[in-house]
All heavy atoms as TSV, in Angstrom:
chain	resi	resn	atom	element	x	y	z
A	1	MET	N	N	78.758	-107.182	-127.479
A	1	MET	CA	C	77.757	-106.231	-127.845
A	1	MET	C	C	76.362	-106.647	-127.476
A	1	MET	O	O	75.558	-105.854	-127.108
A	1	MET	CB	C	77.806	-105.935	-129.397
A	1	MET	CG	C	78.858	-104.988	-129.757
A	1	MET	SD	S	78.448	-103.353	-129.010
A	1	MET	CE	C	79.618	-102.433	-129.941
A	2	ALA	N	N	76.002	-107.956	-127.635
A	2	ALA	CA	C	74.776	-108.453	-127.219
A	2	ALA	C	C	74.453	-108.200	-125.805
A	2	ALA	O	O	73.299	-107.925	-125.446
A	2	ALA	CB	C	74.650	-109.932	-127.675
A	3	ASP	N	N	75.511	-108.379	-124.972
A	3	ASP	CA	C	75.280	-108.195	-123.522
A	3	ASP	C	C	74.903	-106.766	-123.245
A	3	ASP	O	O	74.088	-106.497	-122.416
A	3	ASP	CB	C	76.546	-108.613	-122.727
A	3	ASP	CG	C	76.785	-110.096	-122.813
A	3	ASP	OD1	O	75.771	-110.859	-123.024
A	3	ASP	OD2	O	77.946	-110.423	-122.541
A	4	LEU	N	N	75.510	-105.816	-123.893
A	4	LEU	CA	C	75.218	-104.383	-123.692
A	4	LEU	C	C	73.860	-104.045	-124.075
A	4	LEU	O	O	73.099	-103.348	-123.431
A	4	LEU	CB	C	76.216	-103.500	-124.446
A	4	LEU	CG	C	76.013	-102.039	-124.336
A	4	LEU	CD1	C	76.088	-101.653	-122.879
A	4	LEU	CD2	C	76.988	-101.241	-125.183
A	5	ALA	N	N	73.370	-104.663	-125.223
A	5	ALA	CA	C	71.950	-104.399	-125.634
A	5	ALA	C	C	70.970	-105.001	-124.624
A	5	ALA	O	O	69.967	-104.404	-124.350
A	5	ALA	CB	C	71.776	-105.050	-127.080
A	6	LEU	N	N	71.270	-106.162	-124.146
A	6	LEU	CA	C	70.442	-106.725	-123.147
A	6	LEU	C	C	70.339	-105.991	-121.881
A	6	LEU	O	O	69.225	-105.705	-121.325
A	6	LEU	CB	C	70.913	-108.187	-122.802
A	6	LEU	CG	C	70.069	-109.007	-121.761
A	6	LEU	CD1	C	68.645	-109.134	-122.190
A	6	LEU	CD2	C	70.725	-110.285	-121.400
A	7	ILE	N	N	71.489	-105.466	-121.398
A	7	ILE	CA	C	71.505	-104.579	-120.241
A	7	ILE	C	C	70.707	-103.345	-120.457
A	7	ILE	O	O	69.868	-102.962	-119.561
A	7	ILE	CB	C	72.957	-104.307	-119.803
A	7	ILE	CG1	C	73.636	-105.608	-119.311
A	7	ILE	CG2	C	72.974	-103.147	-118.800
A	7	ILE	CD1	C	75.149	-105.405	-119.104
A	8	GLN	N	N	70.808	-102.778	-121.626
A	8	GLN	CA	C	70.079	-101.524	-121.890
A	8	GLN	C	C	68.571	-101.801	-121.937
A	8	GLN	O	O	67.775	-100.979	-121.485
A	8	GLN	CB	C	70.568	-100.901	-123.232
A	8	GLN	CG	C	71.906	-100.241	-123.151
A	8	GLN	CD	C	72.441	-99.753	-124.456
A	8	GLN	OE1	O	71.965	-100.292	-125.519
A	8	GLN	NE2	N	73.341	-98.879	-124.364
A	9	GLU	N	N	68.192	-102.938	-122.468
A	9	GLU	CA	C	66.815	-103.342	-122.558
A	9	GLU	C	C	66.211	-103.571	-121.161
A	9	GLU	O	O	65.085	-103.098	-120.850
A	9	GLU	CB	C	66.606	-104.570	-123.435
A	9	GLU	CG	C	65.164	-105.004	-123.594
A	9	GLU	CD	C	64.418	-103.980	-124.473
A	9	GLU	OE1	O	64.998	-103.303	-125.359
A	9	GLU	OE2	O	63.165	-103.980	-124.310
A	10	LEU	N	N	66.916	-104.173	-120.323
A	10	LEU	CA	C	66.498	-104.436	-118.977
A	10	LEU	C	C	66.405	-103.179	-118.170
A	10	LEU	O	O	65.455	-103.016	-117.381
A	10	LEU	CB	C	67.419	-105.420	-118.245
A	10	LEU	CG	C	67.418	-106.870	-118.788
A	10	LEU	CD1	C	68.445	-107.712	-118.110
A	10	LEU	CD2	C	66.006	-107.512	-118.586
A	11	GLN	N	N	67.281	-102.280	-118.405
A	11	GLN	CA	C	67.247	-100.952	-117.770
A	11	GLN	C	C	66.010	-100.166	-118.219
A	11	GLN	O	O	65.368	-99.410	-117.465
A	11	GLN	CB	C	68.466	-100.096	-118.003
A	11	GLN	CG	C	69.725	-100.611	-117.277
A	11	GLN	CD	C	71.015	-99.871	-117.581
A	11	GLN	OE1	O	71.125	-99.382	-118.679
A	11	GLN	NE2	N	71.998	-99.970	-116.664
A	12	ALA	N	N	65.657	-100.271	-119.479
A	12	ALA	CA	C	64.533	-99.556	-120.078
A	12	ALA	C	C	63.228	-100.161	-119.416
A	12	ALA	O	O	62.289	-99.382	-119.067
A	12	ALA	CB	C	64.465	-99.672	-121.563
A	13	ILE	N	N	63.149	-101.470	-119.246
A	13	ILE	CA	C	62.012	-102.166	-118.614
A	13	ILE	C	C	61.886	-101.684	-117.167
A	13	ILE	O	O	60.789	-101.327	-116.684
A	13	ILE	CB	C	62.161	-103.659	-118.727
A	13	ILE	CG1	C	61.969	-104.106	-120.240
A	13	ILE	CG2	C	61.096	-104.364	-117.931
A	13	ILE	CD1	C	62.238	-105.487	-120.503
A	14	GLN	N	N	63.025	-101.697	-116.465
A	14	GLN	CA	C	62.991	-101.206	-115.069
A	14	GLN	C	C	62.523	-99.780	-114.922
A	14	GLN	O	O	61.756	-99.405	-114.078
A	14	GLN	CB	C	64.316	-101.371	-114.445
A	14	GLN	CG	C	64.364	-101.018	-112.991
A	14	GLN	CD	C	65.768	-101.264	-112.342
A	14	GLN	OE1	O	66.762	-101.182	-113.086
A	14	GLN	NE2	N	65.804	-101.565	-111.070
A	15	THR	N	N	62.945	-98.899	-115.832
A	15	THR	CA	C	62.520	-97.510	-115.841
A	15	THR	C	C	61.058	-97.421	-116.105
A	15	THR	O	O	60.372	-96.656	-115.456
A	15	THR	CB	C	63.374	-96.682	-116.902
A	15	THR	OG1	O	64.693	-96.813	-116.567
A	15	THR	CG2	C	62.881	-95.258	-116.910
A	16	ALA	N	N	60.530	-98.166	-117.072
A	16	ALA	CA	C	59.100	-98.170	-117.282
A	16	ALA	C	C	58.334	-98.644	-116.137
A	16	ALA	O	O	57.258	-98.007	-115.836
A	16	ALA	CB	C	58.833	-99.083	-118.532
A	17	HIS	N	N	58.803	-99.575	-115.410
A	17	HIS	CA	C	58.119	-100.014	-114.148
A	17	HIS	C	C	58.100	-98.872	-113.107
A	17	HIS	O	O	57.108	-98.713	-112.449
A	17	HIS	CB	C	58.677	-101.227	-113.663
A	17	HIS	CG	C	58.337	-102.533	-114.413
A	17	HIS	ND1	N	59.284	-103.499	-114.813
A	17	HIS	CD2	C	57.197	-102.924	-114.919
A	17	HIS	CE1	C	58.663	-104.415	-115.447
A	17	HIS	NE2	N	57.341	-104.069	-115.564
A	18	HIS	N	N	59.193	-98.258	-112.970
A	18	HIS	CA	C	59.290	-97.113	-111.996
A	18	HIS	C	C	58.361	-95.988	-112.343
A	18	HIS	O	O	57.735	-95.428	-111.483
A	18	HIS	CB	C	60.732	-96.617	-111.886
A	18	HIS	CG	C	61.506	-97.576	-111.219
A	18	HIS	ND1	N	62.952	-97.507	-111.309
A	18	HIS	CD2	C	61.373	-98.621	-110.411
A	18	HIS	CE1	C	63.541	-98.508	-110.594
A	18	HIS	NE2	N	62.617	-99.140	-110.005
A	19	VAL	N	N	58.294	-95.690	-113.704
A	19	VAL	CA	C	57.329	-94.628	-114.167
A	19	VAL	C	C	55.945	-95.017	-113.871
A	19	VAL	O	O	55.111	-94.221	-113.383
A	19	VAL	CB	C	57.559	-94.320	-115.569
A	19	VAL	CG1	C	56.556	-93.361	-116.166
A	19	VAL	CG2	C	58.954	-93.588	-115.827
A	20	ALA	N	N	55.531	-96.270	-114.088
A	20	ALA	CA	C	54.209	-96.744	-113.887
A	20	ALA	C	C	53.868	-96.718	-112.393
A	20	ALA	O	O	52.760	-96.361	-111.977
A	20	ALA	CB	C	53.991	-98.177	-114.438
A	21	ALA	N	N	54.821	-97.077	-111.547
A	21	ALA	CA	C	54.543	-97.029	-110.114
A	21	ALA	C	C	54.403	-95.575	-109.625
A	21	ALA	O	O	53.532	-95.324	-108.799
A	21	ALA	CB	C	55.697	-97.706	-109.422
A	22	ALA	N	N	55.175	-94.619	-110.206
A	22	ALA	CA	C	55.071	-93.276	-109.771
A	22	ALA	C	C	53.619	-92.726	-110.232
A	22	ALA	O	O	53.050	-92.049	-109.516
A	22	ALA	CB	C	56.226	-92.452	-110.398
A	23	ALA	N	N	53.272	-93.039	-111.398
A	23	ALA	CA	C	51.916	-92.586	-111.922
A	23	ALA	C	C	50.796	-93.142	-111.038
A	23	ALA	O	O	49.897	-92.373	-110.686
A	23	ALA	CB	C	51.736	-93.032	-113.373
A	24	GLY	N	N	50.861	-94.398	-110.715
A	24	GLY	CA	C	49.856	-94.974	-109.822
A	24	GLY	C	C	49.863	-94.348	-108.511
A	24	GLY	O	O	48.735	-94.046	-107.906
A	25	THR	N	N	50.981	-94.031	-107.976
A	25	THR	CA	C	51.038	-93.332	-106.647
A	25	THR	C	C	50.392	-91.950	-106.728
A	25	THR	O	O	49.742	-91.535	-105.858
A	25	THR	CB	C	52.552	-93.261	-106.189
A	25	THR	OG1	O	53.130	-94.563	-106.081
A	25	THR	CG2	C	52.619	-92.599	-104.821
A	26	LEU	N	N	50.727	-91.261	-107.800
A	26	LEU	CA	C	50.087	-89.895	-107.972
A	26	LEU	C	C	48.594	-89.982	-108.053
A	26	LEU	O	O	47.903	-89.140	-107.488
A	26	LEU	CB	C	50.711	-89.156	-109.129
A	26	LEU	CG	C	52.155	-88.675	-108.924
A	26	LEU	CD1	C	52.721	-88.129	-110.266
A	26	LEU	CD2	C	52.223	-87.654	-107.856
A	27	VAL	N	N	48.091	-90.956	-108.837
A	27	VAL	CA	C	46.663	-91.069	-109.021
A	27	VAL	C	C	46.028	-91.395	-107.608
A	27	VAL	O	O	45.000	-90.836	-107.290
A	27	VAL	CB	C	46.322	-92.124	-110.049
A	27	VAL	CG1	C	44.884	-92.542	-110.010
A	27	VAL	CG2	C	46.687	-91.642	-111.414
A	28	ALA	N	N	46.608	-92.323	-106.871
A	28	ALA	CA	C	45.997	-92.649	-105.572
A	28	ALA	C	C	46.097	-91.508	-104.598
A	28	ALA	O	O	45.155	-91.268	-103.881
A	28	ALA	CB	C	46.881	-93.772	-104.970
A	29	TYR	N	N	47.160	-90.763	-104.629
A	29	TYR	CA	C	47.331	-89.503	-103.757
A	29	TYR	C	C	46.219	-88.576	-104.126
A	29	TYR	O	O	45.677	-87.996	-103.238
A	29	TYR	CB	C	48.698	-88.943	-103.911
A	29	TYR	CG	C	48.961	-87.716	-103.110
A	29	TYR	CD1	C	49.101	-87.785	-101.790
A	29	TYR	CD2	C	49.115	-86.494	-103.678
A	29	TYR	CE1	C	49.294	-86.698	-100.974
A	29	TYR	CE2	C	49.281	-85.411	-102.946
A	29	TYR	CZ	C	49.451	-85.459	-101.544
A	29	TYR	OH	O	49.690	-84.403	-100.761
A	30	ASN	N	N	46.004	-88.258	-105.363
A	30	ASN	CA	C	45.003	-87.360	-105.826
A	30	ASN	C	C	43.583	-87.804	-105.380
A	30	ASN	O	O	42.772	-87.027	-104.942
A	30	ASN	CB	C	44.968	-87.192	-107.350
A	30	ASN	CG	C	43.916	-86.289	-107.800
A	30	ASN	OD1	O	43.787	-85.146	-107.305
A	30	ASN	ND2	N	43.246	-86.686	-108.893
A	31	GLN	N	N	43.351	-89.098	-105.464
A	31	GLN	CA	C	42.016	-89.583	-105.017
A	31	GLN	C	C	41.763	-89.458	-103.555
A	31	GLN	O	O	40.778	-89.125	-103.150
A	31	GLN	CB	C	41.831	-91.077	-105.477
A	31	GLN	CG	C	41.686	-91.193	-106.917
A	31	GLN	CD	C	41.512	-92.604	-107.431
A	31	GLN	OE1	O	41.753	-93.540	-106.649
A	31	GLN	NE2	N	41.044	-92.763	-108.635
A	32	VAL	N	N	42.855	-89.621	-102.738
A	32	VAL	CA	C	42.689	-89.444	-101.322
A	32	VAL	C	C	42.539	-87.959	-101.036
A	32	VAL	O	O	41.709	-87.674	-100.116
A	32	VAL	CB	C	43.958	-90.056	-100.672
A	32	VAL	CG1	C	43.982	-89.557	-99.152
A	32	VAL	CG2	C	44.069	-91.503	-100.677
A	33	LEU	N	N	43.197	-87.117	-101.664
A	33	LEU	CA	C	43.116	-85.658	-101.373
A	33	LEU	C	C	41.742	-85.088	-101.644
A	33	LEU	O	O	41.168	-84.307	-100.871
A	33	LEU	CB	C	44.049	-84.924	-102.354
A	33	LEU	CG	C	45.502	-84.762	-101.858
A	33	LEU	CD1	C	46.259	-83.967	-102.883
A	33	LEU	CD2	C	45.650	-84.220	-100.557
A	34	ILE	N	N	41.044	-85.574	-102.700
A	34	ILE	CA	C	39.750	-85.021	-102.994
A	34	ILE	C	C	38.574	-85.925	-102.621
A	34	ILE	O	O	37.418	-85.644	-103.007
A	34	ILE	CB	C	39.620	-84.516	-104.481
A	34	ILE	CG1	C	39.686	-85.686	-105.390
A	34	ILE	CG2	C	40.659	-83.514	-104.844
A	34	ILE	CD1	C	39.320	-85.312	-106.861
A	35	LEU	N	N	38.789	-87.000	-101.945
A	35	LEU	CA	C	37.800	-87.897	-101.533
A	35	LEU	C	C	36.592	-87.196	-100.729
A	35	LEU	O	O	35.402	-87.478	-100.985
A	35	LEU	CB	C	38.283	-89.082	-100.691
A	35	LEU	CG	C	37.312	-90.183	-100.277
A	35	LEU	CD1	C	36.781	-90.724	-101.540
A	35	LEU	CD2	C	37.962	-91.145	-99.393
A	36	SER	N	N	37.033	-86.311	-99.798
A	36	SER	CA	C	35.904	-85.648	-98.947
A	36	SER	C	C	35.032	-84.751	-99.868
A	36	SER	O	O	33.826	-84.708	-99.678
A	36	SER	CB	C	36.566	-84.779	-97.926
A	36	SER	OG	O	37.343	-83.803	-98.423
A	37	GLN	N	N	35.687	-84.127	-100.883
A	37	GLN	CA	C	34.751	-83.299	-101.755
A	37	GLN	C	C	33.964	-84.202	-102.669
A	37	GLN	O	O	32.786	-83.816	-102.965
A	37	GLN	CB	C	35.723	-82.442	-102.666
A	37	GLN	CG	C	36.500	-81.387	-101.959
A	37	GLN	CD	C	37.550	-80.654	-102.866
A	37	GLN	OE1	O	37.665	-81.021	-104.122
A	37	GLN	NE2	N	38.217	-79.711	-102.315
A	38	GLU	N	N	34.490	-85.308	-103.116
A	38	GLU	CA	C	33.719	-86.180	-103.934
A	38	GLU	C	C	32.460	-86.690	-103.101
A	38	GLU	O	O	31.403	-86.886	-103.696
A	38	GLU	CB	C	34.581	-87.401	-104.322
A	38	GLU	CG	C	33.941	-88.353	-105.255
A	38	GLU	CD	C	34.806	-89.501	-105.723
A	38	GLU	OE1	O	35.947	-89.267	-106.068
A	38	GLU	OE2	O	34.344	-90.713	-105.749
A	39	VAL	N	N	32.805	-87.124	-101.859
A	39	VAL	CA	C	31.676	-87.564	-100.953
A	39	VAL	C	C	30.534	-86.475	-100.946
A	39	VAL	O	O	29.315	-86.754	-101.103
A	39	VAL	CB	C	32.146	-87.961	-99.592
A	39	VAL	CG1	C	30.970	-88.238	-98.676
A	39	VAL	CG2	C	33.017	-89.290	-99.764
A	40	ASP	N	N	30.986	-85.279	-100.651
A	40	ASP	CA	C	30.011	-84.135	-100.506
A	40	ASP	C	C	29.165	-83.897	-101.794
A	40	ASP	O	O	27.996	-83.703	-101.762
A	40	ASP	CB	C	30.738	-82.838	-100.156
A	40	ASP	CG	C	31.217	-82.961	-98.673
A	40	ASP	OD1	O	30.717	-83.763	-97.986
A	40	ASP	OD2	O	32.170	-82.022	-98.413
A	41	HIS	N	N	29.905	-83.913	-103.026
A	41	HIS	CA	C	29.269	-83.447	-104.218
A	41	HIS	C	C	28.675	-84.594	-105.003
A	41	HIS	O	O	27.835	-84.326	-105.919
A	41	HIS	CB	C	30.194	-82.632	-105.036
A	41	HIS	CG	C	30.673	-81.403	-104.336
A	41	HIS	ND1	N	29.858	-80.395	-104.143
A	41	HIS	CD2	C	31.936	-81.048	-103.846
A	41	HIS	CE1	C	30.541	-79.408	-103.523
A	41	HIS	NE2	N	31.745	-79.784	-103.337
A	42	ILE	N	N	29.147	-85.824	-104.874
A	42	ILE	CA	C	28.617	-86.907	-105.698
A	42	ILE	C	C	27.864	-87.886	-104.898
A	42	ILE	O	O	26.756	-88.253	-105.174
A	42	ILE	CB	C	29.815	-87.644	-106.486
A	42	ILE	CG1	C	30.580	-86.640	-107.275
A	42	ILE	CG2	C	29.355	-88.816	-107.211
A	42	ILE	CD1	C	29.785	-86.011	-108.482
A	43	TRP	N	N	28.442	-88.489	-103.846
A	43	TRP	CA	C	27.833	-89.595	-103.132
A	43	TRP	C	C	26.680	-89.106	-102.288
A	43	TRP	O	O	25.716	-89.919	-102.038
A	43	TRP	CB	C	28.869	-90.279	-102.255
A	43	TRP	CG	C	29.937	-90.970	-103.081
A	43	TRP	CD1	C	31.218	-90.389	-103.265
A	43	TRP	CD2	C	29.795	-92.171	-103.792
A	43	TRP	NE1	N	31.939	-91.278	-104.117
A	43	TRP	CE2	C	31.183	-92.298	-104.456
A	43	TRP	CE3	C	28.841	-93.045	-104.014
A	43	TRP	CZ2	C	31.312	-93.421	-105.259
A	43	TRP	CZ3	C	29.100	-94.097	-104.850
A	43	TRP	CH2	C	30.344	-94.327	-105.430
A	44	ASN	N	N	26.673	-87.880	-101.748
A	44	ASN	CA	C	25.542	-87.485	-100.850
A	44	ASN	C	C	24.477	-86.698	-101.630
A	44	ASN	O	O	23.790	-85.935	-100.952
A	44	ASN	CB	C	26.234	-86.567	-99.754
A	44	ASN	CG	C	26.976	-87.405	-98.739
A	44	ASN	OD1	O	26.740	-88.555	-98.577
A	44	ASN	ND2	N	27.850	-86.720	-98.042
A	45	ARG	N	N	24.289	-87.039	-102.850
A	45	ARG	CA	C	23.181	-86.369	-103.628
A	45	ARG	C	C	22.441	-87.400	-104.334
A	45	ARG	O	O	22.937	-88.505	-104.472
A	45	ARG	CB	C	23.762	-85.237	-104.513
A	45	ARG	CG	C	24.696	-85.728	-105.526
A	45	ARG	CD	C	25.155	-84.674	-106.423
A	45	ARG	NE	N	24.260	-84.428	-107.449
A	45	ARG	CZ	C	24.562	-83.797	-108.613
A	45	ARG	NH1	N	25.684	-83.234	-108.769
A	45	ARG	NH2	N	23.649	-83.635	-109.544
A	46	GLN	N	N	21.358	-86.989	-104.855
A	46	GLN	CA	C	20.537	-87.883	-105.734
A	46	GLN	C	C	21.290	-88.312	-106.997
A	46	GLN	O	O	21.926	-87.504	-107.591
A	46	GLN	CB	C	19.167	-87.357	-106.035
A	46	GLN	CG	C	18.186	-88.251	-106.646
A	46	GLN	CD	C	16.876	-87.595	-106.915
A	46	GLN	OE1	O	16.710	-86.443	-106.783
A	46	GLN	NE2	N	15.927	-88.445	-107.236
A	47	TRP	N	N	21.232	-89.599	-107.336
A	47	TRP	CA	C	21.925	-90.053	-108.538
A	47	TRP	C	C	21.378	-89.374	-109.801
A	47	TRP	O	O	20.122	-89.308	-109.914
A	47	TRP	CB	C	21.835	-91.589	-108.589
A	47	TRP	CG	C	22.746	-92.265	-107.695
A	47	TRP	CD1	C	22.434	-92.732	-106.421
A	47	TRP	CD2	C	24.160	-92.561	-107.872
A	47	TRP	NE1	N	23.562	-93.226	-105.865
A	47	TRP	CE2	C	24.669	-93.170	-106.687
A	47	TRP	CE3	C	25.022	-92.302	-108.928
A	47	TRP	CZ2	C	25.943	-93.525	-106.513
A	47	TRP	CZ3	C	26.348	-92.715	-108.765
A	47	TRP	CH2	C	26.809	-93.262	-107.605
A	48	SER	N	N	22.221	-89.071	-110.695
A	48	SER	CA	C	21.847	-88.546	-111.973
A	48	SER	C	C	22.732	-89.047	-113.051
A	48	SER	O	O	23.781	-89.656	-112.744
A	48	SER	CB	C	21.875	-86.940	-111.966
A	48	SER	OG	O	23.130	-86.476	-111.792
A	49	PHE	N	N	22.434	-88.656	-114.276
A	49	PHE	CA	C	23.320	-89.088	-115.362
A	49	PHE	C	C	24.693	-88.472	-115.172
A	49	PHE	O	O	25.710	-89.170	-115.523
A	49	PHE	CB	C	22.643	-88.712	-116.700
A	49	PHE	CG	C	23.488	-89.097	-117.883
A	49	PHE	CD1	C	23.493	-90.455	-118.269
A	49	PHE	CD2	C	24.055	-88.160	-118.715
A	49	PHE	CE1	C	24.277	-90.790	-119.393
A	49	PHE	CE2	C	24.751	-88.528	-119.795
A	49	PHE	CZ	C	24.932	-89.911	-120.165
A	50	THR	N	N	24.779	-87.260	-114.752
A	50	THR	CA	C	25.954	-86.581	-114.537
A	50	THR	C	C	26.803	-87.241	-113.504
A	50	THR	O	O	28.094	-87.320	-113.696
A	50	THR	CB	C	25.729	-85.112	-114.163
A	50	THR	OG1	O	24.867	-84.508	-115.118
A	50	THR	CG2	C	27.021	-84.319	-114.061
A	51	SER	N	N	26.148	-87.696	-112.418
A	51	SER	CA	C	26.949	-88.487	-111.392
A	51	SER	C	C	27.588	-89.695	-111.939
A	51	SER	O	O	28.768	-90.027	-111.625
A	51	SER	CB	C	26.036	-88.814	-110.253
A	51	SER	OG	O	25.358	-87.651	-109.688
A	52	VAL	N	N	26.781	-90.392	-112.718
A	52	VAL	CA	C	27.346	-91.667	-113.283
A	52	VAL	C	C	28.473	-91.354	-114.291
A	52	VAL	O	O	29.502	-91.975	-114.271
A	52	VAL	CB	C	26.239	-92.430	-114.025
A	52	VAL	CG1	C	26.802	-93.584	-114.886
A	52	VAL	CG2	C	25.184	-92.911	-113.090
A	53	LEU	N	N	28.338	-90.309	-115.081
A	53	LEU	CA	C	29.411	-89.926	-115.978
A	53	LEU	C	C	30.701	-89.588	-115.200
A	53	LEU	O	O	31.830	-89.918	-115.658
A	53	LEU	CB	C	29.018	-88.722	-116.888
A	53	LEU	CG	C	28.074	-89.044	-118.079
A	53	LEU	CD1	C	27.783	-87.842	-118.798
A	53	LEU	CD2	C	28.888	-90.030	-118.986
A	54	TYR	N	N	30.518	-88.824	-114.134
A	54	TYR	CA	C	31.703	-88.464	-113.291
A	54	TYR	C	C	32.385	-89.660	-112.807
A	54	TYR	O	O	33.655	-89.785	-112.850
A	54	TYR	CB	C	31.198	-87.586	-112.168
A	54	TYR	CG	C	32.312	-87.248	-111.121
A	54	TYR	CD1	C	33.308	-86.359	-111.397
A	54	TYR	CD2	C	32.457	-88.063	-110.027
A	54	TYR	CE1	C	34.351	-86.192	-110.513
A	54	TYR	CE2	C	33.453	-87.884	-109.075
A	54	TYR	CZ	C	34.441	-86.936	-109.340
A	54	TYR	OH	O	35.393	-86.752	-108.448
A	55	LEU	N	N	31.682	-90.596	-112.249
A	55	LEU	CA	C	32.209	-91.742	-111.651
A	55	LEU	C	C	32.965	-92.632	-112.649
A	55	LEU	O	O	34.041	-93.123	-112.462
A	55	LEU	CB	C	31.231	-92.612	-110.818
A	55	LEU	CG	C	30.635	-91.893	-109.636
A	55	LEU	CD1	C	29.524	-92.686	-109.064
A	55	LEU	CD2	C	31.738	-91.732	-108.562
A	56	VAL	N	N	32.340	-92.777	-113.848
A	56	VAL	CA	C	32.980	-93.516	-114.959
A	56	VAL	C	C	34.220	-92.845	-115.321
A	56	VAL	O	O	35.328	-93.526	-115.479
A	56	VAL	CB	C	31.976	-93.666	-116.136
A	56	VAL	CG1	C	32.767	-94.197	-117.319
A	56	VAL	CG2	C	30.906	-94.593	-115.827
A	57	ALA	N	N	34.292	-91.541	-115.569
A	57	ALA	CA	C	35.429	-90.845	-115.897
A	57	ALA	C	C	36.477	-90.876	-114.857
A	57	ALA	O	O	37.690	-91.017	-115.120
A	57	ALA	CB	C	35.098	-89.390	-116.225
A	58	ARG	N	N	36.083	-90.772	-113.670
A	58	ARG	CA	C	37.029	-90.701	-112.482
A	58	ARG	C	C	37.755	-92.040	-112.284
A	58	ARG	O	O	38.934	-92.076	-112.023
A	58	ARG	CB	C	36.264	-90.342	-111.265
A	58	ARG	CG	C	37.112	-90.302	-109.979
A	58	ARG	CD	C	37.520	-88.930	-109.661
A	58	ARG	NE	N	38.058	-88.957	-108.323
A	58	ARG	CZ	C	39.275	-88.630	-108.040
A	58	ARG	NH1	N	40.068	-88.191	-108.984
A	58	ARG	NH2	N	39.767	-88.653	-106.807
A	59	TYR	N	N	37.034	-93.111	-112.307
A	59	TYR	CA	C	37.605	-94.382	-111.885
A	59	TYR	C	C	37.947	-95.327	-113.107
A	59	TYR	O	O	38.713	-96.276	-112.913
A	59	TYR	CB	C	36.694	-95.110	-110.961
A	59	TYR	CG	C	36.535	-94.430	-109.637
A	59	TYR	CD1	C	35.420	-93.619	-109.304
A	59	TYR	CD2	C	37.660	-94.382	-108.736
A	59	TYR	CE1	C	35.377	-92.905	-108.095
A	59	TYR	CE2	C	37.586	-93.630	-107.561
A	59	TYR	CZ	C	36.445	-92.928	-107.220
A	59	TYR	OH	O	36.447	-92.259	-106.073
A	60	SER	N	N	37.557	-95.085	-114.355
A	60	SER	CA	C	38.012	-95.878	-115.412
A	60	SER	C	C	39.458	-95.715	-115.659
A	60	SER	O	O	40.184	-96.667	-116.004
A	60	SER	CB	C	37.181	-95.512	-116.707
A	60	SER	OG	O	37.384	-94.237	-117.093
A	61	GLY	N	N	39.970	-94.521	-115.504
A	61	GLY	CA	C	41.492	-94.300	-115.600
A	61	GLY	C	C	42.235	-95.064	-114.554
A	61	GLY	O	O	43.332	-95.608	-114.851
A	62	SER	N	N	41.704	-95.087	-113.310
A	62	SER	CA	C	42.338	-95.782	-112.317
A	62	SER	C	C	42.465	-97.290	-112.561
A	62	SER	O	O	43.453	-97.994	-112.322
A	62	SER	CB	C	41.643	-95.622	-110.960
A	62	SER	OG	O	41.672	-94.174	-110.653
A	63	LEU	N	N	41.420	-97.832	-113.167
A	63	LEU	CA	C	41.325	-99.254	-113.468
A	63	LEU	C	C	42.304	-99.617	-114.602
A	63	LEU	O	O	42.888	-100.650	-114.579
A	63	LEU	CB	C	39.936	-99.630	-113.802
A	63	LEU	CG	C	38.898	-99.686	-112.694
A	63	LEU	CD1	C	37.503	-99.923	-113.249
A	63	LEU	CD2	C	39.254	-100.618	-111.588
A	64	CYS	N	N	42.525	-98.650	-115.491
A	64	CYS	CA	C	43.380	-98.884	-116.597
A	64	CYS	C	C	44.841	-98.900	-116.136
A	64	CYS	O	O	45.732	-99.651	-116.685
A	64	CYS	CB	C	43.219	-97.760	-117.669
A	64	CYS	SG	S	41.720	-97.931	-118.600
A	65	ILE	N	N	45.194	-98.136	-115.142
A	65	ILE	CA	C	46.490	-98.090	-114.594
A	65	ILE	C	C	46.883	-99.371	-113.899
A	65	ILE	O	O	47.956	-99.870	-114.049
A	65	ILE	CB	C	46.718	-96.942	-113.626
A	65	ILE	CG1	C	46.714	-95.542	-114.488
A	65	ILE	CG2	C	48.030	-97.028	-112.881
A	65	ILE	CD1	C	46.847	-94.362	-113.627
A	66	MET	N	N	45.934	-100.005	-113.225
A	66	MET	CA	C	46.180	-101.226	-112.433
A	66	MET	C	C	46.206	-102.340	-113.449
A	66	MET	O	O	46.860	-103.146	-113.675
A	66	MET	CB	C	45.015	-101.463	-111.507
A	66	MET	CG	C	44.941	-100.417	-110.419
A	66	MET	SD	S	43.543	-100.829	-109.356
A	66	MET	CE	C	43.720	-99.575	-108.136
C-alpha cells in the first residue's frame, strides 16, 4: 500500500509540474503576441504613473511564475 501512495504522490507532483510549464508557456505566448502593441502604447510614449502601473501589473505575474 505504501508503494501505491508513493506512486500517486509522484504522479501528482509530475502533473503539477506539467501544469506550471503549460501556464508559463501561455504567459510567454501572450507576451509575444501583444509585444508590438505594448511597444506602441507604453514604450513609445512619455512615462507616466499609468505606464509604471501597467508594467508592474504586466510583469509581476510573469516573475511570480518563474
